[in-house]
N, C-alpha and C positions, 0 to 999 in steps of 0.2 A: 463532588470528589468521587463518589461512589460510581456515578455514570462514566466517568474517564477512564477508573478503573477497570470496568466492564469493557468499556471500549478497547480499550489496549490489549484485554485479554482476548476479544475476539479478532483482533487485526492479527494478533499472533498465533492463534490456534488457525485462523485462514492463511496465513503464510506457510506455515507447518503444513497444513492439509494439501496445500497447491504443490509444496518441494518434496512431500515425504509421502504422499497418495493416500493421506488419511481422509476420513470423513469427520466433521464437527456434528454432534448430536446433543440436543439441550435434552436433558433429564428432567425436566419440569421443575426442578428446584432453583433453578437460575444459575445452576453450576455448568459449565462445559467440559465435556469428556471428549477425549480421542480415542477414535477407533482406528489402528493401523492395521494396512492390508497384509497379509501373509501368504505365501505362495501355498496353492493347494492343488490335489491330483484335477486334472483336466487344463489347469493354467498354463498358457503360452509364457514362458520366461525366457531372458535374456541374462546371460552370466558373464564374467571374466572370471579366469580361473589360471592356475598355476599348477603345473601336476607333477609331482616329485616322487623320487624313489626314496627307500630309506637313507641311503648315503648322500642323498642331497642332491643328486642329478637331477634336471630339469628334463623330463621325456614329453612335455607338450606346456602350450600355455597360450593363450588369446591377448596376451600383454601385446600392444601395439597393432591388432588387429580386430576385427569387427567382433562383437560379443558372441557367445554360441547361444543360440536359440533352440529351444526343445519344448516339446509339451511334458508335462509331469505325469506320469505313470502311462506314457502311451507305448513303452516298449523301447524308445529308441536310444536310451542311455542305459551304461552299466546300474546295476541296482543300489550300490551305494552312493554315487554322485547323485542320482534322481532323489533318494531317501534324505539326503544331506539338503539339498535345497526346499523340500516341502517342509513348511513353516517357517523360512526365513522371511523377513521383512525386505523391501527394496533398501538398496544402500547397505544392507549388512552384511559382513565379512566372517567367514567363520573358516576354521581350518579342522580338515576331516583324516583320519587314518582308515584306508579300507585293507582289510584282508583281502587275500585272492578271492575267497568266497563270495565278497560282496564287489569283485571289480571284474576280473577276465577269468576268474578260475583257477584250479589247480593246473598244471601241466598235465595233459595225457599221454602216456606212453604208446597208445595205440595210435597218436597222431604225429609219430616219430618214425618214418619210413625209409626201408633201404631199396633204390631202385638199382637196377642194372645200367650199364652206361648206354645199351642199345636203344632205351627209351627216349633218349635225349637226341634231337638233331644238333645241338649245341654243347654236347657233352664235355669237348675239350676245352671249350672257354669258361664251364662253370668255374667259380672259385667258392672256398669256404666264405661264407658270411653273405653271398649273394643270393638276393631273395627271387625266386620262380615262382610261376602262376599255373597251377595245374589246369587240365580241360575243364574242370567243374568250377572252376573261378579260386578255387581256395590258394593261399598265398604261404607259401613256405621258404625257411630259411636254410640255407645249406650249411650242415654241421660239419659233415666230413666228407670226404672225397679223396679216391684213390684211382686207380687206371681202370676199374672194374664196374666201382658203383658211386653211389654218392648217398649220403644219408640227409633226409631232409626233414625238418621240425616244420608240422602245420598248425601248431597251436600258436594262439593271437602271441605276439610279439611280449605282451605283457602278463601272460599266463604265469601262476605260481609267485606272483611278486605284490608284496604290500605296497600300497600307493598313497600318498599323502598330496590332499589336493587342498590349496587355498582359494575358495569362491566367494566371489562377490555378486551378490544378485543386483543387476543394474534396473532391471523393471519388470512388471508381471502385468499379463494383459487380460 
């Protein structure tokens, strides 16, 4: 009977190890323990996410798309998102609220610039809300426009906003 119980435990542990990325270790006492892999610095991870503003508006999501892949701590992700994934286990889901300092930063008034109408060949067709690209590659949103000039905000679109992410860790490499 004892051998059957041990066999069943081994089968269950093996199945869990295969499906959850766990490793089974014998601690010498005859008992089996499970070590679950967690995401760490340098790991390539795949995640699904939904990004919302505090009013509930969804601003971005990977739902229905391929998961987002990135390497933890390589600088490719906003700090708060990167840090939220560290320590997660495969298939784990968590919700995090990121203040602007952990997301896209606060809005910088120096990045809101007024341009004279003669700077743009297409000034007459410009409209409030339109996104323009400067010669240096920066993207800006037209905030105001009159006959003589346009006010353009070159801050990231989500600068100054608190963001809420629901993150599911799909895999760790």
